[in-house]
C-alpha positions in Angstrom: -1.3 -17.7 -0.8 0.9 -14.0 -1.2 1.1 -10.9 1.0 0.8 -7.6 -1.2 2.0 -4.4 1.4 1.7 -0.9 -0.6 2.6 1.9 0.7 0.8 5.7 -0.7 0.4 9.4 -0.2 -2.7 8.9 2.1 -4.2 10.9 -0.7 -4.6 8.6 -2.4 -6.3 6.4 -0.3 -9.8 6.3 -1.4 -8.9 5.7 -4.6 -6.7 2.6 -4.4 -9.6 1.4 -2.5 -12.0 2.5 -5.1 -10.2 0.4 -7.5 -9.0 -2.4 -5.9 -13.4 -2.5 -5.6 -14.0 -2.5 -9.3 -11.6 -5.4 -9.9 -12.9 -7.4 -6.9 -10.8 -6.3 -4.3 -12.5 -6.9 -1.1 -10.3 -7.5 1.8 -7.5 -5.0 2.4 -5.9 -3.8 5.9 -4.8 0.0 6.5 -2.2 1.1 8.6 -1.0 5.3 9.5 2.5 5.7 9.2 5.4 7.6 8.8 8.6 7.1 7.3 11.1 8.6 4.5 12.4 7.2 1.5 16.0 7.7 -0.4 14.5 11.6 -0.5 15.8 11.9 3.5 12.5 14.1 4.2 11.1 17.3 2.5 12.3 20.3 3.0 10.4 23.3 3.8 10.8 26.9 3.9 8.7 28.5 6.5 8.8 31.8 8.8 11.4 30.6 11.0 13.9 29.4 7.9 14.4 26.3 6.1 13.3 23.0 7.6 13.4 19.3 7.2 10.6 16.9 7.4 12.4 14.3 8.4 9.4 11.0 8.2 6.5 12.0 5.9 2.6 10.4 6.5 2.3 6.9 4.0 -0.9 5.3 4.4 0.0 1.1 4.7 -2.3 -0.9 2.8 -1.7 -4.8 3.5 -4.1 -7.5 1.0 -3.5 -11.4 1.4 -4.6 -13.1 -1.9 -4.8 -17.0 -2.9 -1.9 -18.2 -5.1 -4.3 -17.8 -8.2 -5.4 -14.4 -8.2 -3.9 -11.8 -11.0 -1.4 -9.9 -9.0 -0.9 -7.8 -12.0 -4.4 -6.7 -12.1 -3.4 -5.4 -8.4 -0.3 -3.9 -9.0 -1.6 -1.7 -11.3 -4.6 -1.0 -9.5 -2.6 0.5 -6.9 0.3 1.6 -9.0 -2.6 4.2 -11.6 -4.5 5.3 -8.2 -1.7 6.2 -6.1 0.4 7.6 -8.9 0.4 11.4 -9.1 0.7 12.9 -12.6 1.0 11.3 -15.5 4.4 9.8 -14.8 5.3 10.1 -11.4 6.9 12.3 -8.4 9.2 10.7 -5.8 7.1 9.8 -3.1 4.2 8.1 -4.9 4.9 4.8 -2.8 6.2 1.5 -2.8 4.7 -1.8 -3.5 6.0 -5.3 -2.0 4.8 -8.6 -2.5 6.0 -11.6 -0.5 4.5 -15.6 -0.1 2.9 -16.5 3.0 3.7 -19.3 4.2 0.2 -20.1 6.3 -2.4 -19.0 7.4 -4.9 -19.6 10.8 -8.3 -18.7 11.0 -8.8 -18.2 15.3 -12.7 -18.9 14.9 -12.3 -22.3 13.2 -9.0 -22.9 13.3 -9.0 -23.3 9.6 -5.3 -23.3 7.8 -3.9 -22.0 4.0 -5.6 -21.0 0.5 -9.3 -21.1 2.3 -8.1 -18.1 4.7 -7.7 -15.7 2.7 
């Protein structure tokens, strides 16, 4: 079983959800999170002068899939829908993939691949 975590711009969430729906991925969890990447936040200018917004709003998606699932199609769907402009910009997000050792459904204590 695999866990896919994607951090994307909040305004791209609906586009990513629609792209995942098209390839048959219906189950996902979404979190509203804040963070910053290598750029260290955003520098803005306002009436009070220059200031930095250290933490940027992001949407975090968690998707759990069975090992036989085509992970590359999920990555492509997320990246294509979340990318800004043809070549993207800093802050478009990141995708992380990790192994899940086990999963247990609380309702009936089923374990493993059948839980996803």
